[in-house]
N, CA, C, O and the ligand as a Tripos MOL2 file, in Angstrom:
@<TRIPOS>MOLECULE
protein
  229   227    58     0     0
PROTEIN
NO_CHARGES

@<TRIPOS>ATOM
      1 N         -49.2320  -18.2080    5.9580 N.3       1 MET1
      2 CA        -48.3270  -17.9780    4.8380 C.3       1 MET1
      3 C         -47.3530  -16.8440    5.1590 C.2       1 MET1
      4 O         -46.1430  -16.9840    4.9800 O.2       1 MET1
      5 N         -47.8920  -15.7240    5.6330 N.am      2 PHE2
      6 CA        -47.0120  -14.6200    5.9880 C.3       2 PHE2
      7 C         -46.9820  -14.4500    7.5040 C.2       2 PHE2
      8 O         -48.0140  -14.5320    8.1710 O.2       2 PHE2
      9 N         -45.8170  -14.2200    8.0230 N.am      3 LYS3
     10 CA        -45.6980  -14.0360    9.4700 C.3       3 LYS3
     11 C         -46.2010  -12.6530    9.8660 C.2       3 LYS3
     12 O         -46.9520  -12.5070   10.8300 O.2       3 LYS3
     13 N         -45.7900  -11.6610    9.1260 N.am      4 VAL4
     14 CA        -46.2630  -10.3160    9.4050 C.3       4 VAL4
     15 C         -47.5910  -10.0990    8.6880 C.2       4 VAL4
     16 O         -47.9160  -10.8170    7.7420 O.2       4 VAL4
     17 N         -48.3460   -9.1220    9.1340 N.am      5 THR5
     18 CA        -49.6030   -8.8180    8.4770 C.3       5 THR5
     19 C         -49.3220   -8.2620    7.0830 C.2       5 THR5
     20 O         -48.6510   -7.2410    6.9380 O.2       5 THR5
     21 N         -49.8300   -8.9270    6.0810 N.am      6 PRO6
     22 CA        -49.5740   -8.4430    4.7280 C.3       6 PRO6
     23 C         -50.4010   -7.2000    4.4230 C.2       6 PRO6
     24 O         -51.6130   -7.1770    4.6370 O.2       6 PRO6
     25 N         -49.7390   -6.1820    3.9280 N.am      7 VAL7
     26 CA        -50.4370   -4.9600    3.5460 C.3       7 VAL7
     27 C         -50.0440   -4.5790    2.1280 C.2       7 VAL7
     28 O         -48.9790   -4.9510    1.6350 O.2       7 VAL7
     29 N         -50.9310   -3.8270    1.4860 N.am      8 CYS8
     30 CA        -50.6530   -3.3550    0.1440 C.3       8 CYS8
     31 C         -49.5080   -2.3490    0.1690 C.2       8 CYS8
     32 O         -49.4510   -1.4910    1.0500 O.2       8 CYS8
     33 N         -48.6170   -2.4520   -0.7770 N.am      9 THR9
     34 CA        -47.4550   -1.5610   -0.8470 C.3       9 THR9
     35 C         -47.8700   -0.1130   -1.0610 C.2       9 THR9
     36 O         -47.2010    0.8040   -0.5860 O.2       9 THR9
     37 N         -48.9640    0.0940   -1.7710 N.am     10 TYR10
     38 CA        -49.3380    1.4510   -2.1650 C.3      10 TYR10
     39 C         -50.2860    2.1290   -1.1870 C.2      10 TYR10
     40 O         -50.0900    3.2970   -0.8490 O.2      10 TYR10
     41 N         -51.3180    1.4130   -0.7250 N.am     11 CYS11
     42 CA        -52.3060    2.0740    0.1200 C.3      11 CYS11
     43 C         -52.2870    1.5760    1.5630 C.2      11 CYS11
     44 O         -53.0920    2.0220    2.3800 O.2      11 CYS11
     45 N         -51.3720    0.6510    1.8860 N.am     12 ASP12
     46 CA        -51.2450    0.1200    3.2500 C.3      12 ASP12
     47 C         -52.4940   -0.5970    3.7430 C.2      12 ASP12
     48 O         -52.6650   -0.8150    4.9420 O.2      12 ASP12
     49 N         -53.3480   -0.9540    2.8200 N.am     13 LYS13
     50 CA        -54.5480   -1.6840    3.1980 C.3      13 LYS13
     51 C         -54.1510   -3.1160    3.5640 C.2      13 LYS13
     52 O         -53.3130   -3.7390    2.9110 O.2      13 LYS13
     53 N         -54.7700   -3.6050    4.6100 N.am     14 GLU14
     54 CA        -54.4880   -4.9690    5.0260 C.3      14 GLU14
     55 C         -55.0610   -5.9570    4.0110 C.2      14 GLU14
     56 O         -56.2120   -5.8380    3.5910 O.2      14 GLU14
     57 N         -54.2550   -6.9120    3.6320 N.am     15 ILE15
     58 CA        -54.7150   -7.9310    2.6960 C.3      15 ILE15
     59 C         -55.4270   -9.0170    3.4840 C.2      15 ILE15
     60 O         -54.8490   -9.6460    4.3700 O.2      15 ILE15
     61 N         -56.6620   -9.2200    3.1530 N.am     16 LYS16
     62 CA        -57.4350  -10.2320    3.8710 C.3      16 LYS16
     63 C         -57.4170  -11.5510    3.1080 C.2      16 LYS16
     64 O         -57.0870  -11.6120    1.9230 O.2      16 LYS16
     65 N         -57.7840  -12.5970    3.8310 N.am     17 GLY17
     66 CA        -57.7980  -13.9170    3.2240 C.3      17 GLY17
     67 C         -58.7230  -13.9700    2.0220 C.2      17 GLY17
     68 O         -59.7970  -13.3680    2.0100 O.2      17 GLY17
     69 N         -58.2820  -14.6990    1.0220 N.am     18 ASN18
     70 CA        -59.0750  -14.9350   -0.1800 C.3      18 ASN18
     71 C         -59.1540  -13.7150   -1.1080 C.2      18 ASN18
     72 O         -59.8500  -13.7490   -2.1230 O.2      18 ASN18
     73 N         -58.4460  -12.6500   -0.7610 N.am     19 GLU19
     74 CA        -58.4350  -11.4820   -1.6340 C.3      19 GLU19
     75 C         -57.4740  -11.6920   -2.8010 C.2      19 GLU19
     76 O         -56.4840  -12.4160   -2.6910 O.2      19 GLU19
     77 N         -57.7840  -11.0510   -3.9040 N.am     20 VAL20
     78 CA        -56.8740  -11.1160   -5.0510 C.3      20 VAL20
     79 C         -55.7480  -10.1160   -4.8340 C.2      20 VAL20
     80 O         -55.9990   -8.9310   -4.6130 O.2      20 VAL20
     81 N         -54.5220  -10.5850   -4.8950 N.am     21 VAL21
     82 CA        -53.3880   -9.6820   -4.7580 C.3      21 VAL21
     83 C         -52.3880   -9.9290   -5.8860 C.2      21 VAL21
     84 O         -52.3440  -11.0020   -6.4870 O.2      21 VAL21
     85 N         -51.6070   -8.9180   -6.1420 N.am     22 PHE22
     86 CA        -50.5560   -9.0400   -7.1300 C.3      22 PHE22
     87 C         -49.2280   -8.8690   -6.4130 C.2      22 PHE22
     88 O         -49.0930   -8.0330   -5.5190 O.2      22 PHE22
     89 N         -48.2670   -9.6530   -6.8070 N.am     23 VAL23
     90 CA        -46.9510   -9.5750   -6.1690 C.3      23 VAL23
     91 C         -45.9340   -9.1590   -7.2120 C.2      23 VAL23
     92 O         -45.7560   -9.8050   -8.2440 O.2      23 VAL23
     93 N         -45.2760   -8.0600   -6.9040 N.am     24 LYS24
     94 CA        -44.2090   -7.5950   -7.7740 C.3      24 LYS24
     95 C         -42.8930   -8.0330   -7.1680 C.2      24 LYS24
     96 O         -42.5920   -7.7140   -6.0170 O.2      24 LYS24
     97 N         -42.1320   -8.7450   -7.9220 N.am     25 MET25
     98 CA        -40.8620   -9.2390   -7.3860 C.3      25 MET25
     99 C         -39.8960   -9.5730   -8.5020 C.2      25 MET25
    100 O         -40.2760   -9.7910   -9.6520 O.2      25 MET25
    101 N         -38.6350   -9.6030   -8.1150 N.am     26 ARG26
    102 CA        -37.6240  -10.0920   -9.0450 C.3      26 ARG26
    103 C         -37.6200  -11.6050   -9.0090 C.2      26 ARG26
    104 O         -37.7760  -12.2100   -7.9480 O.2      26 ARG26
    105 N         -37.4460  -12.1950  -10.1310 N.am     27 TYR27
    106 CA        -37.3450  -13.6450  -10.1510 C.3      27 TYR27
    107 C         -36.0050  -14.0480   -9.5410 C.2      27 TYR27
    108 O         -34.9680  -13.4630   -9.8550 O.2      27 TYR27
    109 N         -36.0360  -15.0530   -8.6650 N.am     28 PRO28
    110 CA        -34.7810  -15.4550   -7.9960 C.3      28 PRO28
    111 C         -33.7160  -15.8680   -9.0050 C.2      28 PRO28
    112 O         -33.9990  -16.5370   -9.9980 O.2      28 PRO28
    113 N         -32.5070  -15.4590   -8.7290 N.am     29 GLU29
    114 CA        -31.4050  -15.8200   -9.6190 C.3      29 GLU29
    115 C         -31.1310  -17.3110   -9.5770 C.2      29 GLU29
    116 O         -30.9250  -17.9730  -10.5940 O.2      29 GLU29
    117 N         -31.1390  -17.8010   -8.3520 N.am     30 ARG30
    118 CA        -30.9010  -19.2340   -8.2190 C.3      30 ARG30
    119 C         -32.1730  -20.0080   -8.5080 C.2      30 ARG30
    120 O         -33.2620  -19.5880   -8.1170 O.2      30 ARG30
    121 N         -32.0440  -21.0980   -9.1660 N.am     31 LYS31
    122 CA        -33.2180  -21.8880   -9.5110 C.3      31 LYS31
    123 C         -33.7630  -22.6010   -8.2780 C.2      31 LYS31
    124 O         -33.0730  -22.7570   -7.2710 O.2      31 LYS31
    125 N         -34.9910  -23.0200   -8.3800 N.am     32 GLY32
    126 CA        -35.5950  -23.7280   -7.2630 C.3      32 GLY32
    127 C         -36.5580  -22.8430   -6.5110 C.2      32 GLY32
    128 O         -36.2860  -21.6640   -6.2820 O.2      32 GLY32
    129 N         -37.6680  -23.4040   -6.1330 N.am     33 MET33
    130 CA        -38.7020  -22.6260   -5.4700 C.3      33 MET33
    131 C         -38.7840  -22.9490   -3.9830 C.2      33 MET33
    132 O         -39.7580  -22.5810   -3.3260 O.2      33 MET33
    133 N         -37.7900  -23.6220   -3.4510 N.am     34 THR34
    134 CA        -37.8600  -24.0430   -2.0540 C.3      34 THR34
    135 C         -37.8250  -22.8550   -1.1070 C.2      34 THR34
    136 O         -38.4320  -22.8910   -0.0370 O.2      34 THR34
    137 N         -37.1220  -21.8130   -1.4960 N.am     35 GLU35
    138 CA        -36.9770  -20.6470   -0.6230 C.3      35 GLU35
    139 C         -37.9730  -19.5610   -0.9820 C.2      35 GLU35
    140 O         -37.8300  -18.4150   -0.5560 O.2      35 GLU35
    141 N         -38.9690  -19.9120   -1.7530 N.am     36 ILE36
    142 CA        -39.8360  -18.8880   -2.3280 C.3      36 ILE36
    143 C         -40.6020  -18.1110   -1.2700 C.2      36 ILE36
    144 O         -40.8450  -16.9170   -1.4490 O.2      36 ILE36
    145 N         -40.9850  -18.7440   -0.1850 N.am     37 LYS37
    146 CA        -41.7290  -18.0310    0.8570 C.3      37 LYS37
    147 C         -40.8710  -16.9710    1.5190 C.2      37 LYS37
    148 O         -41.2970  -15.8320    1.7130 O.2      37 LYS37
    149 N         -39.6610  -17.3640    1.8610 N.am     38 ALA38
    150 CA        -38.7260  -16.4110    2.4680 C.3      38 ALA38
    151 C         -38.3890  -15.3180    1.4700 C.2      38 ALA38
    152 O         -38.2780  -14.1440    1.8220 O.2      38 ALA38
    153 N         -38.2300  -15.7190    0.2430 N.am     39 TYR39
    154 CA        -37.8880  -14.7600   -0.8100 C.3      39 TYR39
    155 C         -38.9990  -13.7420   -0.9910 C.2      39 TYR39
    156 O         -38.7430  -12.5470   -1.1380 O.2      39 TYR39
    157 N         -40.2260  -14.2200   -0.9800 N.am     40 LEU40
    158 CA        -41.3700  -13.3240   -1.1290 C.3      40 LEU40
    159 C         -41.4350  -12.3130    0.0000 C.2      40 LEU40
    160 O         -41.7540  -11.1440   -0.2170 O.2      40 LEU40
    161 N         -41.1340  -12.7670    1.1980 N.am     41 GLN41
    162 CA        -41.1890  -11.8590    2.3440 C.3      41 GLN41
    163 C         -40.1240  -10.7800    2.2460 C.2      41 GLN41
    164 O         -40.3350   -9.6460    2.6750 O.2      41 GLN41
    165 N         -38.9840  -11.1380    1.6800 N.am     42 ASN42
    166 CA        -37.8940  -10.1590    1.5710 C.3      42 ASN42
    167 C         -38.0370   -9.2690    0.3440 C.2      42 ASN42
    168 O         -37.7730   -8.0680    0.4050 O.2      42 ASN42
    169 N         -38.4490   -9.8540   -0.7510 N.am     43 GLU43
    170 CA        -38.3800   -9.1440   -2.0240 C.3      43 GLU43
    171 C         -39.7400   -8.7800   -2.5990 C.2      43 GLU43
    172 O         -39.8600   -7.8550   -3.4020 O.2      43 GLU43
    173 N         -40.7680   -9.5200   -2.1790 N.am     44 GLY44
    174 CA        -42.0680   -9.3420   -2.7920 C.3      44 GLY44
    175 C         -42.7720   -8.0880   -2.3160 C.2      44 GLY44
    176 O         -42.7080   -7.7390   -1.1380 O.2      44 GLY44
    177 N         -43.4440   -7.4110   -3.2380 N.am     45 LYS45
    178 CA        -44.2670   -6.2720   -2.8650 C.3      45 LYS45
    179 C         -45.7060   -6.6060   -3.2230 C.2      45 LYS45
    180 O         -46.0290   -6.8790   -4.3790 O.2      45 LYS45
    181 N         -46.5590   -6.5800   -2.2130 N.am     46 LEU46
    182 CA        -47.9560   -6.9240   -2.4440 C.3      46 LEU46
    183 C         -48.7350   -5.7070   -2.9420 C.2      46 LEU46
    184 O         -48.5840   -4.5980   -2.4290 O.2      46 LEU46
    185 N         -49.5450   -5.9350   -3.9220 N.am     47 ILE47
    186 CA        -50.3810   -4.8670   -4.4570 C.3      47 ILE47
    187 C         -51.8210   -5.3680   -4.4720 C.2      47 ILE47
    188 O         -52.1200   -6.4030   -5.0680 O.2      47 ILE47
    189 N         -52.7090   -4.6280   -3.8150 N.am     48 CYS48
    190 CA        -54.0960   -5.0580   -3.8000 C.3      48 CYS48
    191 C         -54.7230   -4.8250   -5.1750 C.2      48 CYS48
    192 O         -54.2110   -4.0580   -5.9910 O.2      48 CYS48
    193 N         -55.8210   -5.4940   -5.4010 N.am     49 GLU49
    194 CA        -56.4490   -5.4540   -6.7230 C.3      49 GLU49
    195 C         -56.8280   -4.0260   -7.1030 C.2      49 GLU49
    196 O         -56.7050   -3.6210   -8.2590 O.2      49 GLU49
    197 N         -57.2890   -3.2780   -6.1110 N.am     50 GLU50
    198 CA        -57.7230   -1.9020   -6.3520 C.3      50 GLU50
    199 C         -56.5820   -1.0450   -6.8970 C.2      50 GLU50
    200 O         -56.7280   -0.3590   -7.9090 O.2      50 GLU50
    201 N         -55.4530   -1.0990   -6.2090 N.am     51 CYS51
    202 CA        -54.3090   -0.2970   -6.6270 C.3      51 CYS51
    203 C         -53.7600   -0.7870   -7.9600 C.2      51 CYS51
    204 O         -53.3130    0.0080   -8.7870 O.2      51 CYS51
    205 N         -53.7950   -2.0620   -8.1570 N.am     52 PHE52
    206 CA        -53.3110   -2.6100   -9.4190 C.3      52 PHE52
    207 C         -54.1500   -2.0970  -10.5750 C.2      52 PHE52
    208 O         -53.6200   -1.7600  -11.6340 O.2      52 PHE52
    209 N         -55.4500   -2.0370  -10.3720 N.am     53 ASN53
    210 CA        -56.3430   -1.5330  -11.4130 C.3      53 ASN53
    211 C         -56.1290   -0.0340  -11.6520 C.2      53 ASN53
    212 O         -56.1740    0.4380  -12.7880 O.2      53 ASN53
    213 N         -55.9000    0.6940  -10.5750 N.am     54 LYS54
    214 CA        -55.6600    2.1400  -10.7030 C.3      54 LYS54
    215 C         -54.3800    2.3950  -11.4780 C.2      54 LYS54
    216 O         -54.3260    3.2550  -12.3570 O.2      54 LYS54
    217 N         -53.3490    1.6290  -11.1350 N.am     55 LYS55
    218 CA        -52.0460    1.8120  -11.7540 C.3      55 LYS55
    219 C         -52.0740    1.5450  -13.2480 C.2      55 LYS55
    220 O         -51.4180    2.2350  -14.0280 O.2      55 LYS55
    221 N         -52.8330    0.5450  -13.6340 N.am     56 SER56
    222 CA        -52.7970    0.1330  -15.0330 C.3      56 SER56
    223 C         -53.6830    1.0060  -15.9200 C.2      56 SER56
    224 O         -53.7020    0.8480  -17.1410 O.2      56 SER56
    225 N         -54.4150    1.9280  -15.2950 N.am     57 LYS57
    226 CA        -55.2710    2.7930  -16.1020 C.3      57 LYS57
    227 C         -54.4910    4.0060  -16.6120 C.2      57 LYS57
    228 O         -55.0500    4.8490  -17.3120 O.2      57 LYS57
    229 ZN        -53.7710   -1.0000   -2.3490 Zn       58 ZN58
@<TRIPOS>BOND
     1     1     2 1
     2     2     3 1
     3     3     4 2
     4     3     5 am
     5     5     6 1
     6     6     7 1
     7     7     8 2
     8     7     9 am
     9     9    10 1
    10    10    11 1
    11    11    12 2
    12    11    13 am
    13    13    14 1
    14    14    15 1
    15    15    16 2
    16    15    17 am
    17    17    18 1
    18    18    19 1
    19    19    20 2
    20    19    21 am
    21    21    22 1
    22    22    23 1
    23    23    24 2
    24    23    25 am
    25    25    26 1
    26    26    27 1
    27    27    28 2
    28    27    29 am
    29    29    30 1
    30    30    31 1
    31    31    32 2
    32    31    33 am
    33    33    34 1
    34    34    35 1
    35    35    36 2
    36    35    37 am
    37    37    38 1
    38    38    39 1
    39    39    40 2
    40    39    41 am
    41    41    42 1
    42    42    43 1
    43    43    44 2
    44    43    45 am
    45    45    46 1
    46    46    47 1
    47    47    48 2
    48    47    49 am
    49    49    50 1
    50    50    51 1
    51    51    52 2
    52    51    53 am
    53    53    54 1
    54    54    55 1
    55    55    56 2
    56    55    57 am
    57    57    58 1
    58    58    59 1
    59    59    60 2
    60    59    61 am
    61    61    62 1
    62    62    63 1
    63    63    64 2
    64    63    65 am
    65    65    66 1
    66    66    67 1
    67    67    68 2
    68    67    69 am
    69    69    70 1
    70    70    71 1
    71    71    72 2
    72    71    73 am
    73    73    74 1
    74    74    75 1
    75    75    76 2
    76    75    77 am
    77    77    78 1
    78    78    79 1
    79    79    80 2
    80    79    81 am
    81    81    82 1
    82    82    83 1
    83    83    84 2
    84    83    85 am
    85    85    86 1
    86    86    87 1
    87    87    88 2
    88    87    89 am
    89    89    90 1
    90    90    91 1
    91    91    92 2
    92    91    93 am
    93    93    94 1
    94    94    95 1
    95    95    96 2
    96    95    97 am
    97    97    98 1
    98    98    99 1
    99    99   100 2
   100    99   101 am
   101   101   102 1
   102   102   103 1
   103   103   104 2
   104   103   105 am
   105   105   106 1
   106   106   107 1
   107   107   108 2
   108   107   109 am
   109   109   110 1
   110   110   111 1
   111   111   112 2
   112   111   113 am
   113   113   114 1
   114   114   115 1
   115   115   116 2
   116   115   117 am
   117   117   118 1
   118   118   119 1
   119   119   120 2
   120   119   121 am
   121   121   122 1
   122   122   123 1
   123   123   124 2
   124   123   125 am
   125   125   126 1
   126   126   127 1
   127   127   128 2
   128   127   129 am
   129   129   130 1
   130   130   131 1
   131   131   132 2
   132   131   133 am
   133   133   134 1
   134   134   135 1
   135   135   136 2
   136   135   137 am
   137   137   138 1
   138   138   139 1
   139   139   140 2
   140   139   141 am
   141   141   142 1
   142   142   143 1
   143   143   144 2
   144   143   145 am
   145   145   146 1
   146   146   147 1
   147   147   148 2
   148   147   149 am
   149   149   150 1
   150   150   151 1
   151   151   152 2
   152   151   153 am
   153   153   154 1
   154   154   155 1
   155   155   156 2
   156   155   157 am
   157   157   158 1
   158   158   159 1
   159   159   160 2
   160   159   161 am
   161   161   162 1
   162   162   163 1
   163   163   164 2
   164   163   165 am
   165   165   166 1
   166   166   167 1
   167   167   168 2
   168   167   169 am
   169   169   170 1
   170   170   171 1
   171   171   172 2
   172   171   173 am
   173   173   174 1
   174   174   175 1
   175   175   176 2
   176   175   177 am
   177   177   178 1
   178   178   179 1
   179   179   180 2
   180   179   181 am
   181   181   182 1
   182   182   183 1
   183   183   184 2
   184   183   185 am
   185   185   186 1
   186   186   187 1
   187   187   188 2
   188   187   189 am
   189   189   190 1
   190   190   191 1
   191   191   192 2
   192   191   193 am
   193   193   194 1
   194   194   195 1
   195   195   196 2
   196   195   197 am
   197   197   198 1
   198   198   199 1
   199   199   200 2
   200   199   201 am
   201   201   202 1
   202   202   203 1
   203   203   204 2
   204   203   205 am
   205   205   206 1
   206   206   207 1
   207   207   208 2
   208   207   209 am
   209   209   210 1
   210   210   211 1
   211   211   212 2
   212   211   213 am
   213   213   214 1
   214   214   215 1
   215   215   216 2
   216   215   217 am
   217   217   218 1
   218   218   219 1
   219   219   220 2
   220   219   221 am
   221   221   222 1
   222   222   223 1
   223   223   224 2
   224   223   225 am
   225   225   226 1
   226   226   227 1
   227   227   228 2
@<TRIPOS>SUBSTRUCTURE
     1 MET1         2 RESIDUE 1 A MET
     2 PHE2         6 RESIDUE 1 A PHE
     3 LYS3        10 RESIDUE 1 A LYS
     4 VAL4        14 RESIDUE 1 A VAL
     5 THR5        18 RESIDUE 1 A THR
     6 PRO6        22 RESIDUE 1 A PRO
     7 VAL7        26 RESIDUE 1 A VAL
     8 CYS8        30 RESIDUE 1 A CYS
     9 THR9        34 RESIDUE 1 A THR
    10 TYR10       38 RESIDUE 1 A TYR
    11 CYS11       42 RESIDUE 1 A CYS
    12 ASP12       46 RESIDUE 1 A ASP
    13 LYS13       50 RESIDUE 1 A LYS
    14 GLU14       54 RESIDUE 1 A GLU
    15 ILE15       58 RESIDUE 1 A ILE
    16 LYS16       62 RESIDUE 1 A LYS
    17 GLY17       66 RESIDUE 1 A GLY
    18 ASN18       70 RESIDUE 1 A ASN
    19 GLU19       74 RESIDUE 1 A GLU
    20 VAL20       78 RESIDUE 1 A VAL
    21 VAL21       82 RESIDUE 1 A VAL
    22 PHE22       86 RESIDUE 1 A PHE
    23 VAL23       90 RESIDUE 1 A VAL
    24 LYS24       94 RESIDUE 1 A LYS
    25 MET25       98 RESIDUE 1 A MET
    26 ARG26      102 RESIDUE 1 A ARG
    27 TYR27      106 RESIDUE 1 A TYR
    28 PRO28      110 RESIDUE 1 A PRO
    29 GLU29      114 RESIDUE 1 A GLU
    30 ARG30      118 RESIDUE 1 A ARG
    31 LYS31      122 RESIDUE 1 A LYS
    32 GLY32      126 RESIDUE 1 A GLY
    33 MET33      130 RESIDUE 1 A MET
    34 THR34      134 RESIDUE 1 A THR
    35 GLU35      138 RESIDUE 1 A GLU
    36 ILE36      142 RESIDUE 1 A ILE
    37 LYS37      146 RESIDUE 1 A LYS
    38 ALA38      150 RESIDUE 1 A ALA
    39 TYR39      154 RESIDUE 1 A TYR
    40 LEU40      158 RESIDUE 1 A LEU
    41 GLN41      162 RESIDUE 1 A GLN
    42 ASN42      166 RESIDUE 1 A ASN
    43 GLU43      170 RESIDUE 1 A GLU
    44 GLY44      174 RESIDUE 1 A GLY
    45 LYS45      178 RESIDUE 1 A LYS
    46 LEU46      182 RESIDUE 1 A LEU
    47 ILE47      186 RESIDUE 1 A ILE
    48 CYS48      190 RESIDUE 1 A CYS
    49 GLU49      194 RESIDUE 1 A GLU
    50 GLU50      198 RESIDUE 1 A GLU
    51 CYS51      202 RESIDUE 1 A CYS
    52 PHE52      206 RESIDUE 1 A PHE
    53 ASN53      210 RESIDUE 1 A ASN
    54 LYS54      214 RESIDUE 1 A LYS
    55 LYS55      218 RESIDUE 1 A LYS
    56 SER56      222 RESIDUE 1 A SER
    57 LYS57      226 RESIDUE 1 A LYS
    58 ZN58       229 GROUP 0 **** ****
């Protein structure tokens, strides 16, 4: 899915397979999800479950 090793934006922890992650991103202006993978790589910020829970507290 990702070419580069996905890491958490906040703690730089490597995201492993099957882990729960949250992606913070702007919704694409143009409609259509065909470019969503490329878009995620450019715009998406991955947040691991741990950091997400810390942030929301
Ligand atoms: Zn994290």
